[in-house]
N, C-alpha and C positions, 0 to 999 in steps of 0.2 A: 346798170344794163346785164352784166355781169350776172347775179343774182336768179335773173331772169333765164338766160340760159340755161344755166346749170339745175335751175329747177326744172325746164322742158326736158333736158337732157336726163336727170333722174327719173323722171317720170316715164320716160321711154324704156330707158333700163329695166326700173319695175315690172310693165307689159312684156320686155320682151323674154328676162330670165325670169320673172314671177311665173308668168307663161307657160314655158315649159316645165319649170317645178311642177306645176301643179297637175298639166298633161301627163308627164311623164311618170310622177309618185304620188299621185293622187287619181285623177281620172281611168285614167290607163288599167293600173289594179281592179280597180270598183266595174269598169266595162269588162274586164276579163271573167271577173267573178260573178257577175249578175249576168253573165248576155251572153248567147251564143252565136259564133261568127256571122249566120247570116243576120245577126239583130245589130251587133258587135260594130262589126266593119263599115255599113252604113253611119251608124251613131259617131263611131270614132273620123269619118271623113267627113260627114258635115260639121264635127266639134272643131275641127281641123282645121275646116277650111274656113271658119269664121275668124277662127286664134290667126289664121297666118295674115287674114286680112289687117286684123289688125297690130300685127306685126308690119306687114311692110307701112301702114302708118305711121309707127315705131321708129320707125327704120329712117324713114324723110324728117321727121321730128328729131332724131338721135344725132344721123346726120349735117343736118342744118342746124343743130346746136352746138355741135362740135363745131364744126367747120368757123361759126360766128365766135366761138370764143377762142380758137385757134386765131385768128384775124383780128381780133380786138387785143388778145394778149402781143402780136407781132406788130401794131400798130401802134402800141405806147411802149416799143422799144425793145421790149424784153424776149427771149429766146425763153419758146415753149419748154418745159420741163420733160425731161426722158420718158416721166411715167406719159407724157400726154400721149409722144408717139408711140411708146410699147400699146399704150391704149388703141389708136388709130390704127396700127396694123394688126391687132387682132381682131377688133372691129372689120379691116379686111378682108378677113379669114372666114370670119362670122356668117359676113353679109353674103360672100359666095356660096357660103354652105347653105344658110336660107336661098339662094337662088336656085341651087340643087334640088331641092325640098319643093319648094315653092310651085319652083315652073317644070320638072321633071314629072319626082317621088308621086306628087298629091293628084295631076293630073293624069298618072299612068295607075294609082289604085283606084280614081274617078272611074277610069274607063273601063277597067277590070270588072268593077262593078256595076256599070251601065251593059256588061257583056254578061252577066252571072255567072262570072271567073272568080270565087273565092280563094281557091288560092291563090291566082296572080294578085289581088286585092289585098291579102295577109301579105305578102312578099315585098307588096311595094311600102304597105307599112312598118313593118319591119325594116325596109331605108330606110323609113323616114324614123320611127324611134332610136335607131341607133346614129343617125347624124342632128337628132335633135339633143341626143347624149353628149357627143362629140361638144355641139354647141352651147350646152349648157357649161360643161367641164371650161370651155373656154370663155363665157362668160363670167363663172366663179371666179377665172384667174383675171380678169378684164376688174373686175371689181377690187380684188387684191393686190393689184399694181395700182389703182385708182387711191386705194388708203393707203395700204402699205409703202409702194413708192412714192406719196408723197412727204414719206418722214426722210428718204434717201435726197430730195432734191433738193 
């Protein structure tokens, strides 16, 4: 059963971290190069809205599988490795950052767009970009802990 939980965990990680990488390094630069702000901002808001919904579902899968693996390990009488605890700690921070993006920044962008306030929408999008950059860095750190941390356990 551990392999099933690990697969679910990795799928969720790929969706979240891979999606952030794509949005930040592929979609955003292409949108900036090809679209003027009146078209770019609604496009980015719509695309990010779809991505954030996928991330929310990925978080359910990520946390559920992570907790299941912790429980399975503990029920077998083992002590979870330090790397698992570090991954969980980083995941708490990443989840909180995502909550700010999804529940505050993105709705602010949508409201600004609905009111026709492009400067406010652009500022909200820039805030989203900064927080995604932070979460992407934390995501890569988590991957490093998951892989290199195994050697220290």
